[in-house]
PDB file with SEQRES, HELIX, SHEET and CRYST1 records, atoms N, CA, C and O in Angstrom:
SEQRES   1 A   75  UNK UNK UNK UNK UNK UNK UNK UNK UNK UNK UNK UNK UNK          
SEQRES   2 A   75  UNK UNK UNK UNK UNK UNK UNK UNK UNK UNK UNK UNK UNK          
SEQRES   3 A   75  UNK UNK UNK UNK UNK UNK UNK UNK UNK UNK UNK UNK UNK          
SEQRES   4 A   75  UNK UNK UNK UNK UNK UNK UNK UNK UNK UNK UNK UNK UNK          
SEQRES   5 A   75  UNK UNK UNK UNK UNK UNK UNK UNK UNK UNK UNK UNK UNK          
SEQRES   6 A   75  UNK UNK UNK UNK UNK UNK UNK UNK UNK UNK                      
HELIX    1 AA1 UNK A   15  UNK A   23  1                                   9    
HELIX    2 AA2 UNK A   51  UNK A   54  1                                   4    
HELIX    3 AA3 UNK A   60  UNK A   62  5                                   3    
SHEET    1 AA1 4 UNK A  31  UNK A  34  0                                        
SHEET    2 AA1 4 UNK A  41  UNK A  46 -1                                        
SHEET    3 AA1 4 UNK A   2  UNK A   9 -1                                        
SHEET    4 AA1 4 UNK A  68  UNK A  73 -1                                        
CRYST1    1.000    1.000    1.000  90.00  90.00  90.00 P 1           1          
ATOM      1  N   UNK A   1     218.390  87.011  74.061  1.00  0.00           N  
ATOM      2  CA  UNK A   1     218.847  87.552  75.306  1.00  0.00           C  
ATOM      3  C   UNK A   1     219.689  88.726  75.054  1.00  0.00           C  
ATOM      4  O   UNK A   1     220.621  88.638  74.254  1.00  0.00           O  
ATOM      5  N   UNK A   2     219.426  89.855  75.696  1.00  0.00           N  
ATOM      6  CA  UNK A   2     220.215  91.059  75.532  1.00  0.00           C  
ATOM      7  C   UNK A   2     221.528  91.068  76.418  1.00  0.00           C  
ATOM      8  O   UNK A   2     221.485  90.825  77.624  1.00  0.00           O  
ATOM      9  N   UNK A   3     222.635  91.349  75.777  1.00  0.00           N  
ATOM     10  CA  UNK A   3     223.890  91.523  76.462  1.00  0.00           C  
ATOM     11  C   UNK A   3     224.460  92.879  76.363  1.00  0.00           C  
ATOM     12  O   UNK A   3     224.500  93.409  75.253  1.00  0.00           O  
ATOM     13  N   UNK A   4     224.895  93.485  77.376  1.00  0.00           N  
ATOM     14  CA  UNK A   4     225.462  94.831  77.328  1.00  0.00           C  
ATOM     15  C   UNK A   4     227.034  94.757  77.433  1.00  0.00           C  
ATOM     16  O   UNK A   4     227.608  94.012  78.227  1.00  0.00           O  
ATOM     17  N   UNK A   5     227.629  95.547  76.613  1.00  0.00           N  
ATOM     18  CA  UNK A   5     229.116  95.747  76.704  1.00  0.00           C  
ATOM     19  C   UNK A   5     229.274  97.235  77.163  1.00  0.00           C  
ATOM     20  O   UNK A   5     228.816  98.139  76.465  1.00  0.00           O  
ATOM     21  N   UNK A   6     229.877  97.466  78.253  1.00  0.00           N  
ATOM     22  CA  UNK A   6     230.132  98.765  78.853  1.00  0.00           C  
ATOM     23  C   UNK A   6     231.598  98.978  78.869  1.00  0.00           C  
ATOM     24  O   UNK A   6     232.326  98.077  79.287  1.00  0.00           O  
ATOM     25  N   UNK A   7     232.098 100.119  78.438  1.00  0.00           N  
ATOM     26  CA  UNK A   7     233.535 100.412  78.308  1.00  0.00           C  
ATOM     27  C   UNK A   7     233.809 101.873  78.729  1.00  0.00           C  
ATOM     28  O   UNK A   7     233.082 102.801  78.375  1.00  0.00           O  
ATOM     29  N   UNK A   8     234.900 102.020  79.504  1.00  0.00           N  
ATOM     30  CA  UNK A   8     235.319 103.374  79.896  1.00  0.00           C  
ATOM     31  C   UNK A   8     236.813 103.412  79.955  1.00  0.00           C  
ATOM     32  O   UNK A   8     237.451 102.412  80.282  1.00  0.00           O  
ATOM     33  N   UNK A   9     237.402 104.586  79.635  1.00  0.00           N  
ATOM     34  CA  UNK A   9     238.811 104.841  79.885  1.00  0.00           C  
ATOM     35  C   UNK A   9     238.964 105.486  81.184  1.00  0.00           C  
ATOM     36  O   UNK A   9     238.316 106.501  81.442  1.00  0.00           O  
ATOM     37  N   UNK A  10     239.840 104.927  82.085  1.00  0.00           N  
ATOM     38  CA  UNK A  10     240.052 105.435  83.367  1.00  0.00           C  
ATOM     39  C   UNK A  10     240.866 106.785  83.335  1.00  0.00           C  
ATOM     40  O   UNK A  10     241.733 106.961  82.478  1.00  0.00           O  
ATOM     41  N   UNK A  11     240.593 107.650  84.206  1.00  0.00           N  
ATOM     42  CA  UNK A  11     241.374 108.928  84.350  1.00  0.00           C  
ATOM     43  C   UNK A  11     242.733 108.445  84.860  1.00  0.00           C  
ATOM     44  O   UNK A  11     242.868 107.405  85.505  1.00  0.00           O  
ATOM     45  N   UNK A  12     243.737 109.276  84.524  1.00  0.00           N  
ATOM     46  CA  UNK A  12     245.128 108.957  84.879  1.00  0.00           C  
ATOM     47  C   UNK A  12     245.236 108.685  86.406  1.00  0.00           C  
ATOM     48  O   UNK A  12     244.802 109.476  87.243  1.00  0.00           O  
ATOM     49  N   UNK A  13     245.827 107.543  86.699  1.00  0.00           N  
ATOM     50  CA  UNK A  13     246.036 107.184  88.085  1.00  0.00           C  
ATOM     51  C   UNK A  13     244.852 106.652  88.843  1.00  0.00           C  
ATOM     52  O   UNK A  13     244.939 106.415  90.048  1.00  0.00           O  
ATOM     53  N   UNK A  14     243.670 106.449  88.111  1.00  0.00           N  
ATOM     54  CA  UNK A  14     242.441 106.090  88.784  1.00  0.00           C  
ATOM     55  C   UNK A  14     241.916 104.656  88.448  1.00  0.00           C  
ATOM     56  O   UNK A  14     240.781 104.334  88.799  1.00  0.00           O  
ATOM     57  N   UNK A  15     242.741 103.781  87.764  1.00  0.00           N  
ATOM     58  CA  UNK A  15     242.279 102.536  87.274  1.00  0.00           C  
ATOM     59  C   UNK A  15     241.832 101.701  88.560  1.00  0.00           C  
ATOM     60  O   UNK A  15     240.748 101.123  88.501  1.00  0.00           O  
ATOM     61  N   UNK A  16     242.521 101.615  89.596  1.00  0.00           N  
ATOM     62  CA  UNK A  16     242.287 100.789  90.690  1.00  0.00           C  
ATOM     63  C   UNK A  16     240.964 101.303  91.398  1.00  0.00           C  
ATOM     64  O   UNK A  16     240.084 100.507  91.724  1.00  0.00           O  
ATOM     65  N   UNK A  17     240.868 102.561  91.603  1.00  0.00           N  
ATOM     66  CA  UNK A  17     239.637 103.155  92.169  1.00  0.00           C  
ATOM     67  C   UNK A  17     238.363 102.840  91.327  1.00  0.00           C  
ATOM     68  O   UNK A  17     237.298 102.493  91.838  1.00  0.00           O  
ATOM     69  N   UNK A  18     238.568 102.990  90.003  1.00  0.00           N  
ATOM     70  CA  UNK A  18     237.494 102.658  89.016  1.00  0.00           C  
ATOM     71  C   UNK A  18     237.062 101.232  89.186  1.00  0.00           C  
ATOM     72  O   UNK A  18     235.867 100.951  89.278  1.00  0.00           O  
ATOM     73  N   UNK A  19     237.966 100.366  89.229  1.00  0.00           N  
ATOM     74  CA  UNK A  19     237.697  98.848  89.381  1.00  0.00           C  
ATOM     75  C   UNK A  19     236.981  98.628  90.653  1.00  0.00           C  
ATOM     76  O   UNK A  19     235.989  97.901  90.687  1.00  0.00           O  
ATOM     77  N   UNK A  20     237.459  99.248  91.740  1.00  0.00           N  
ATOM     78  CA  UNK A  20     236.837  99.070  93.091  1.00  0.00           C  
ATOM     79  C   UNK A  20     235.406  99.620  93.074  1.00  0.00           C  
ATOM     80  O   UNK A  20     234.574  99.075  93.798  1.00  0.00           O  
ATOM     81  N   UNK A  21     235.058 100.656  92.305  1.00  0.00           N  
ATOM     82  CA  UNK A  21     233.750 101.193  92.267  1.00  0.00           C  
ATOM     83  C   UNK A  21     232.856 100.401  91.362  1.00  0.00           C  
ATOM     84  O   UNK A  21     231.655 100.343  91.626  1.00  0.00           O  
ATOM     85  N   UNK A  22     233.376  99.753  90.256  1.00  0.00           N  
ATOM     86  CA  UNK A  22     232.571  98.935  89.388  1.00  0.00           C  
ATOM     87  C   UNK A  22     232.237  97.629  89.966  1.00  0.00           C  
ATOM     88  O   UNK A  22     231.078  97.222  89.879  1.00  0.00           O  
ATOM     89  N   UNK A  23     233.182  96.908  90.573  1.00  0.00           N  
ATOM     90  CA  UNK A  23     233.058  95.425  90.964  1.00  0.00           C  
ATOM     91  C   UNK A  23     231.747  95.225  91.832  1.00  0.00           C  
ATOM     92  O   UNK A  23     230.957  94.348  91.482  1.00  0.00           O  
ATOM     93  N   UNK A  24     231.488  95.985  92.929  1.00  0.00           N  
ATOM     94  CA  UNK A  24     230.260  95.682  93.695  1.00  0.00           C  
ATOM     95  C   UNK A  24     228.953  96.021  93.074  1.00  0.00           C  
ATOM     96  O   UNK A  24     227.903  95.663  93.606  1.00  0.00           O  
ATOM     97  N   UNK A  25     228.981  96.735  91.908  1.00  0.00           N  
ATOM     98  CA  UNK A  25     227.744  97.105  91.187  1.00  0.00           C  
ATOM     99  C   UNK A  25     227.389  96.130  90.131  1.00  0.00           C  
ATOM    100  O   UNK A  25     226.370  96.318  89.466  1.00  0.00           O  
ATOM    101  N   UNK A  26     228.176  95.067  89.920  1.00  0.00           N  
ATOM    102  CA  UNK A  26     227.899  94.162  88.782  1.00  0.00           C  
ATOM    103  C   UNK A  26     227.095  92.988  89.220  1.00  0.00           C  
ATOM    104  O   UNK A  26     227.165  92.549  90.368  1.00  0.00           O  
ATOM    105  N   UNK A  27     226.291  92.456  88.248  1.00  0.00           N  
ATOM    106  CA  UNK A  27     225.582  91.138  88.480  1.00  0.00           C  
ATOM    107  C   UNK A  27     226.693  90.094  88.575  1.00  0.00           C  
ATOM    108  O   UNK A  27     227.724  90.219  87.914  1.00  0.00           O  
ATOM    109  N   UNK A  28     226.491  89.106  89.367  1.00  0.00           N  
ATOM    110  CA  UNK A  28     227.488  87.992  89.476  1.00  0.00           C  
ATOM    111  C   UNK A  28     227.807  87.331  88.144  1.00  0.00           C  
ATOM    112  O   UNK A  28     228.859  86.698  88.056  1.00  0.00           O  
ATOM    113  N   UNK A  29     226.971  87.427  87.076  1.00  0.00           N  
ATOM    114  CA  UNK A  29     227.148  86.784  85.842  1.00  0.00           C  
ATOM    115  C   UNK A  29     227.991  87.647  84.906  1.00  0.00           C  
ATOM    116  O   UNK A  29     228.471  87.174  83.876  1.00  0.00           O  
ATOM    117  N   UNK A  30     228.167  88.921  85.276  1.00  0.00           N  
ATOM    118  CA  UNK A  30     228.904  89.867  84.444  1.00  0.00           C  
ATOM    119  C   UNK A  30     230.474  89.534  84.519  1.00  0.00           C  
ATOM    120  O   UNK A  30     231.032  89.084  85.520  1.00  0.00           O  
ATOM    121  N   UNK A  31     231.077  89.819  83.328  1.00  0.00           N  
ATOM    122  CA  UNK A  31     232.551  89.628  83.281  1.00  0.00           C  
ATOM    123  C   UNK A  31     233.227  90.980  83.253  1.00  0.00           C  
ATOM    124  O   UNK A  31     232.816  91.862  82.499  1.00  0.00           O  
ATOM    125  N   UNK A  32     234.231  91.156  84.042  1.00  0.00           N  
ATOM    126  CA  UNK A  32     234.962  92.357  84.122  1.00  0.00           C  
ATOM    127  C   UNK A  32     236.398  92.278  83.556  1.00  0.00           C  
ATOM    128  O   UNK A  32     237.113  91.335  83.891  1.00  0.00           O  
ATOM    129  N   UNK A  33     236.834  93.200  82.739  1.00  0.00           N  
ATOM    130  CA  UNK A  33     238.137  93.191  82.091  1.00  0.00           C  
ATOM    131  C   UNK A  33     238.767  94.468  82.265  1.00  0.00           C  
ATOM    132  O   UNK A  33     238.077  95.483  82.353  1.00  0.00           O  
ATOM    133  N   UNK A  34     240.096  94.507  82.324  1.00  0.00           N  
ATOM    134  CA  UNK A  34     240.890  95.736  82.266  1.00  0.00           C  
ATOM    135  C   UNK A  34     241.850  95.542  81.099  1.00  0.00           C  
ATOM    136  O   UNK A  34     242.209  94.415  80.757  1.00  0.00           O  
ATOM    137  N   UNK A  35     242.254  96.634  80.503  1.00  0.00           N  
ATOM    138  CA  UNK A  35     243.112  96.585  79.350  1.00  0.00           C  
ATOM    139  C   UNK A  35     244.541  96.041  79.730  1.00  0.00           C  
ATOM    140  O   UNK A  35     245.041  96.254  80.835  1.00  0.00           O  
ATOM    141  N   UNK A  36     245.144  95.342  78.758  1.00  0.00           N  
ATOM    142  CA  UNK A  36     246.436  94.860  78.974  1.00  0.00           C  
ATOM    143  C   UNK A  36     247.445  95.835  78.372  1.00  0.00           C  
ATOM    144  O   UNK A  36     248.648  95.713  78.603  1.00  0.00           O  
ATOM    145  N   UNK A  37     246.966  96.773  77.625  1.00  0.00           N  
ATOM    146  CA  UNK A  37     247.885  97.746  76.971  1.00  0.00           C  
ATOM    147  C   UNK A  37     248.062  98.999  77.859  1.00  0.00           C  
ATOM    148  O   UNK A  37     247.652  99.045  79.019  1.00  0.00           O  
ATOM    149  N   UNK A  38     248.684  99.987  77.249  1.00  0.00           N  
ATOM    150  CA  UNK A  38     249.054 101.157  78.025  1.00  0.00           C  
ATOM    151  C   UNK A  38     247.881 102.060  78.420  1.00  0.00           C  
ATOM    152  O   UNK A  38     247.974 102.728  79.450  1.00  0.00           O  
ATOM    153  N   UNK A  39     246.828 102.113  77.689  1.00  0.00           N  
ATOM    154  CA  UNK A  39     245.644 102.829  78.098  1.00  0.00           C  
ATOM    155  C   UNK A  39     244.775 102.138  79.086  1.00  0.00           C  
ATOM    156  O   UNK A  39     244.400 100.978  78.912  1.00  0.00           O  
ATOM    157  N   UNK A  40     244.447 102.868  80.148  1.00  0.00           N  
ATOM    158  CA  UNK A  40     243.770 102.143  81.264  1.00  0.00           C  
ATOM    159  C   UNK A  40     242.290 102.105  80.991  1.00  0.00           C  
ATOM    160  O   UNK A  40     241.585 103.074  81.272  1.00  0.00           O  
ATOM    161  N   UNK A  41     241.813 101.034  80.460  1.00  0.00           N  
ATOM    162  CA  UNK A  41     240.388 100.832  80.057  1.00  0.00           C  
ATOM    163  C   UNK A  41     239.764  99.679  80.886  1.00  0.00           C  
ATOM    164  O   UNK A  41     240.435  98.740  81.312  1.00  0.00           O  
ATOM    165  N   UNK A  42     238.454  99.817  81.081  1.00  0.00           N  
ATOM    166  CA  UNK A  42     237.713  98.869  81.763  1.00  0.00           C  
ATOM    167  C   UNK A  42     236.543  98.475  80.874  1.00  0.00           C  
ATOM    168  O   UNK A  42     235.879  99.350  80.320  1.00  0.00           O  
ATOM    169  N   UNK A  43     236.264  97.138  80.717  1.00  0.00           N  
ATOM    170  CA  UNK A  43     235.223  96.653  79.917  1.00  0.00           C  
ATOM    171  C   UNK A  43     234.403  95.680  80.790  1.00  0.00           C  
ATOM    172  O   UNK A  43     234.963  94.859  81.516  1.00  0.00           O  
ATOM    173  N   UNK A  44     233.097  95.788  80.703  1.00  0.00           N  
ATOM    174  CA  UNK A  44     232.170  94.882  81.329  1.00  0.00           C  
ATOM    175  C   UNK A  44     231.263  94.217  80.297  1.00  0.00           C  
ATOM    176  O   UNK A  44     230.677  94.918  79.473  1.00  0.00           O  
ATOM    177  N   UNK A  45     231.128  92.920  80.312  1.00  0.00           N  
ATOM    178  CA  UNK A  45     230.195  92.201  79.456  1.00  0.00           C  
ATOM    179  C   UNK A  45     229.212  91.640  80.410  1.00  0.00           C  
ATOM    180  O   UNK A  45     229.544  90.803  81.249  1.00  0.00           O  
ATOM    181  N   UNK A  46     227.955  92.112  80.286  1.00  0.00           N  
ATOM    182  CA  UNK A  46     226.886  91.757  81.184  1.00  0.00           C  
ATOM    183  C   UNK A  46     225.758  91.064  80.533  1.00  0.00           C  
ATOM    184  O   UNK A  46     225.006  91.708  79.801  1.00  0.00           O  
ATOM    185  N   UNK A  47     225.578  89.792  80.741  1.00  0.00           N  
ATOM    186  CA  UNK A  47     224.506  89.077  79.999  1.00  0.00           C  
ATOM    187  C   UNK A  47     223.138  89.400  80.506  1.00  0.00           C  
ATOM    188  O   UNK A  47     222.176  88.925  79.903  1.00  0.00           O  
ATOM    189  N   UNK A  48     222.944  90.185  81.587  1.00  0.00           N  
ATOM    190  CA  UNK A  48     221.647  90.604  82.059  1.00  0.00           C  
ATOM    191  C   UNK A  48     221.209  91.831  81.377  1.00  0.00           C  
ATOM    192  O   UNK A  48     220.040  92.191  81.517  1.00  0.00           O  
ATOM    193  N   UNK A  49     222.072  92.550  80.612  1.00  0.00           N  
ATOM    194  CA  UNK A  49     221.717  93.743  79.886  1.00  0.00           C  
ATOM    195  C   UNK A  49     221.585  94.999  80.810  1.00  0.00           C  
ATOM    196  O   UNK A  49     221.109  96.044  80.365  1.00  0.00           O  
ATOM    197  N   UNK A  50     221.974  94.894  81.981  1.00  0.00           N  
ATOM    198  CA  UNK A  50     221.824  95.950  82.990  1.00  0.00           C  
ATOM    199  C   UNK A  50     223.045  96.878  83.241  1.00  0.00           C  
ATOM    200  O   UNK A  50     222.891  97.904  83.903  1.00  0.00           O  
ATOM    201  N   UNK A  51     224.184  96.558  82.755  1.00  0.00           N  
ATOM    202  CA  UNK A  51     225.356  97.267  83.102  1.00  0.00           C  
ATOM    203  C   UNK A  51     225.266  98.786  82.871  1.00  0.00           C  
ATOM    204  O   UNK A  51     225.715  99.570  83.707  1.00  0.00           O  
ATOM    205  N   UNK A  52     224.715  99.172  81.795  1.00  0.00           N  
ATOM    206  CA  UNK A  52     224.647 100.642  81.547  1.00  0.00           C  
ATOM    207  C   UNK A  52     223.828 101.346  82.566  1.00  0.00           C  
ATOM    208  O   UNK A  52     224.091 102.508  82.874  1.00  0.00           O  
ATOM    209  N   UNK A  53     222.788 100.650  83.132  1.00  0.00           N  
ATOM    210  CA  UNK A  53     221.929 101.233  84.113  1.00  0.00           C  
ATOM    211  C   UNK A  53     222.674 101.220  85.459  1.00  0.00           C  
ATOM    212  O   UNK A  53     222.737 102.244  86.140  1.00  0.00           O  
ATOM    213  N   UNK A  54     223.230 100.080  85.836  1.00  0.00           N  
ATOM    214  CA  UNK A  54     223.754  99.959  87.170  1.00  0.00           C  
ATOM    215  C   UNK A  54     225.087 100.797  87.297  1.00  0.00           C  
ATOM    216  O   UNK A  54     225.517 101.146  88.396  1.00  0.00           O  
ATOM    217  N   UNK A  55     225.667 101.076  86.190  1.00  0.00           N  
ATOM    218  CA  UNK A  55     226.983 101.794  86.255  1.00  0.00           C  
ATOM    219  C   UNK A  55     226.822 103.307  85.771  1.00  0.00           C  
ATOM    220  O   UNK A  55     227.798 104.000  85.485  1.00  0.00           O  
ATOM    221  N   UNK A  56     225.593 103.723  85.710  1.00  0.00           N  
ATOM    222  CA  UNK A  56     225.266 105.056  85.182  1.00  0.00           C  
ATOM    223  C   UNK A  56     225.759 106.226  86.024  1.00  0.00           C  
ATOM    224  O   UNK A  56     225.972 107.333  85.530  1.00  0.00           O  
ATOM    225  N   UNK A  57     225.933 105.939  87.326  1.00  0.00           N  
ATOM    226  CA  UNK A  57     226.317 106.999  88.256  1.00  0.00           C  
ATOM    227  C   UNK A  57     227.788 107.015  88.508  1.00  0.00           C  
ATOM    228  O   UNK A  57     228.210 107.430  89.588  1.00  0.00           O  
ATOM    229  N   UNK A  58     228.592 106.588  87.579  1.00  0.00           N  
ATOM    230  CA  UNK A  58     230.053 106.537  87.656  1.00  0.00           C  
ATOM    231  C   UNK A  58     230.556 107.950  87.962  1.00  0.00           C  
ATOM    232  O   UNK A  58     230.276 108.893  87.222  1.00  0.00           O  
ATOM    233  N   UNK A  59     231.325 108.085  89.093  1.00  0.00           N  
ATOM    234  CA  UNK A  59     231.860 109.389  89.403  1.00  0.00           C  
ATOM    235  C   UNK A  59     232.851 109.858  88.276  1.00  0.00           C  
ATOM    236  O   UNK A  59     233.758 109.149  87.839  1.00  0.00           O  
ATOM    237  N   UNK A  60     232.578 111.109  87.868  1.00  0.00           N  
ATOM    238  CA  UNK A  60     233.356 111.710  86.765  1.00  0.00           C  
ATOM    239  C   UNK A  60     234.838 111.660  87.082  1.00  0.00           C  
ATOM    240  O   UNK A  60     235.601 111.559  86.122  1.00  0.00           O  
ATOM    241  N   UNK A  61     235.327 111.717  88.273  1.00  0.00           N  
ATOM    242  CA  UNK A  61     236.692 111.827  88.584  1.00  0.00           C  
ATOM    243  C   UNK A  61     237.413 110.501  88.192  1.00  0.00           C  
ATOM    244  O   UNK A  61     238.636 110.498  88.053  1.00  0.00           O  
ATOM    245  N   UNK A  62     236.667 109.374  88.012  1.00  0.00           N  
ATOM    246  CA  UNK A  62     237.302 108.069  87.725  1.00  0.00           C  
ATOM    247  C   UNK A  62     237.527 107.906  86.147  1.00  0.00           C  
ATOM    248  O   UNK A  62     238.296 107.051  85.709  1.00  0.00           O  
ATOM    249  N   UNK A  63     236.850 108.727  85.370  1.00  0.00           N  
ATOM    250  CA  UNK A  63     236.819 108.493  83.997  1.00  0.00           C  
ATOM    251  C   UNK A  63     237.532 109.607  83.215  1.00  0.00           C  
ATOM    252  O   UNK A  63     237.429 110.778  83.581  1.00  0.00           O  
ATOM    253  N   UNK A  64     238.231 109.262  82.177  1.00  0.00           N  
ATOM    254  CA  UNK A  64     238.857 110.175  81.284  1.00  0.00           C  
ATOM    255  C   UNK A  64     237.872 110.797  80.315  1.00  0.00           C  
ATOM    256  O   UNK A  64     238.083 111.895  79.801  1.00  0.00           O  
ATOM    257  N   UNK A  65     236.799 110.074  80.079  1.00  0.00           N  
ATOM    258  CA  UNK A  65     235.733 110.451  79.207  1.00  0.00           C  
ATOM    259  C   UNK A  65     234.479 109.714  79.590  1.00  0.00           C  
ATOM    260  O   UNK A  65     234.610 108.712  80.294  1.00  0.00           O  
ATOM    261  N   UNK A  66     233.265 110.097  79.205  1.00  0.00           N  
ATOM    262  CA  UNK A  66     232.083 109.326  79.599  1.00  0.00           C  
ATOM    263  C   UNK A  66     232.173 107.925  78.976  1.00  0.00           C  
ATOM    264  O   UNK A  66     232.723 107.696  77.898  1.00  0.00           O  
ATOM    265  N   UNK A  67     231.537 106.944  79.817  1.00  0.00           N  
ATOM    266  CA  UNK A  67     231.570 105.538  79.279  1.00  0.00           C  
ATOM    267  C   UNK A  67     230.656 105.374  78.080  1.00  0.00           C  
ATOM    268  O   UNK A  67     229.758 106.177  77.829  1.00  0.00           O  
ATOM    269  N   UNK A  68     230.926 104.287  77.341  1.00  0.00           N  
ATOM    270  CA  UNK A  68     230.150 103.916  76.160  1.00  0.00           C  
ATOM    271  C   UNK A  68     229.504 102.631  76.616  1.00  0.00           C  
ATOM    272  O   UNK A  68     230.024 101.916  77.473  1.00  0.00           O  
ATOM    273  N   UNK A  69     228.330 102.346  76.011  1.00  0.00           N  
ATOM    274  CA  UNK A  69     227.629 101.074  76.227  1.00  0.00           C  
ATOM    275  C   UNK A  69     226.944 100.685  74.909  1.00  0.00           C  
ATOM    276  O   UNK A  69     226.386 101.528  74.206  1.00  0.00           O  
ATOM    277  N   UNK A  70     227.003  99.415  74.604  1.00  0.00           N  
ATOM    278  CA  UNK A  70     226.394  98.864  73.477  1.00  0.00           C  
ATOM    279  C   UNK A  70     225.605  97.634  73.853  1.00  0.00           C  
ATOM    280  O   UNK A  70     226.093  96.833  74.650  1.00  0.00           O  
ATOM    281  N   UNK A  71     224.402  97.439  73.322  1.00  0.00           N  
ATOM    282  CA  UNK A  71     223.588  96.305  73.556  1.00  0.00           C  
ATOM    283  C   UNK A  71     223.678  95.247  72.369  1.00  0.00           C  
ATOM    284  O   UNK A  71     223.650  95.618  71.195  1.00  0.00           O  
ATOM    285  N   UNK A  72     223.778  94.038  72.704  1.00  0.00           N  
ATOM    286  CA  UNK A  72     223.976  93.009  71.705  1.00  0.00           C  
ATOM    287  C   UNK A  72     222.878  91.887  71.900  1.00  0.00           C  
ATOM    288  O   UNK A  72     222.443  91.609  73.018  1.00  0.00           O  
ATOM    289  N   UNK A  73     222.497  91.318  70.849  1.00  0.00           N  
ATOM    290  CA  UNK A  73     221.624  90.031  70.903  1.00  0.00           C  
ATOM    291  C   UNK A  73     222.477  88.851  70.641  1.00  0.00           C  
ATOM    292  O   UNK A  73     223.188  88.817  69.636  1.00  0.00           O  
ATOM    293  N   UNK A  74     222.439  87.824  71.546  1.00  0.00           N  
ATOM    294  CA  UNK A  74     223.154  86.573  71.307  1.00  0.00           C  
ATOM    295  C   UNK A  74     222.608  85.831  70.181  1.00  0.00           C  
ATOM    296  O   UNK A  74     221.392  85.679  70.064  1.00  0.00           O  
ATOM    297  N   UNK A  75     223.487  85.337  69.304  1.00  0.00           N  
ATOM    298  CA  UNK A  75     222.944  84.498  68.168  1.00  0.00           C  
ATOM    299  C   UNK A  75     223.235  83.085  68.426  1.00  0.00           C  
ATOM    300  O   UNK A  75     222.877  82.224  67.621  1.00  0.00           O  
TER     301      UNK A  75                                                      
END                                                                             
């Protein structure tokens, strides 16, 4: 089964807006995280493997840099 990890650093002051944009686009089985540290980051773990596709249209104003996505096979 393919799992996608999607990660993005939020633009300054845009973490809440970024989370509000991401949440409704996720599969119900996806897990959403935000960083506990000082850098405002969002991570999605999506067991359907679709996060990179469903989140591809991220508004540039919400991100400090383009998102990264990695696919993993569960062992």
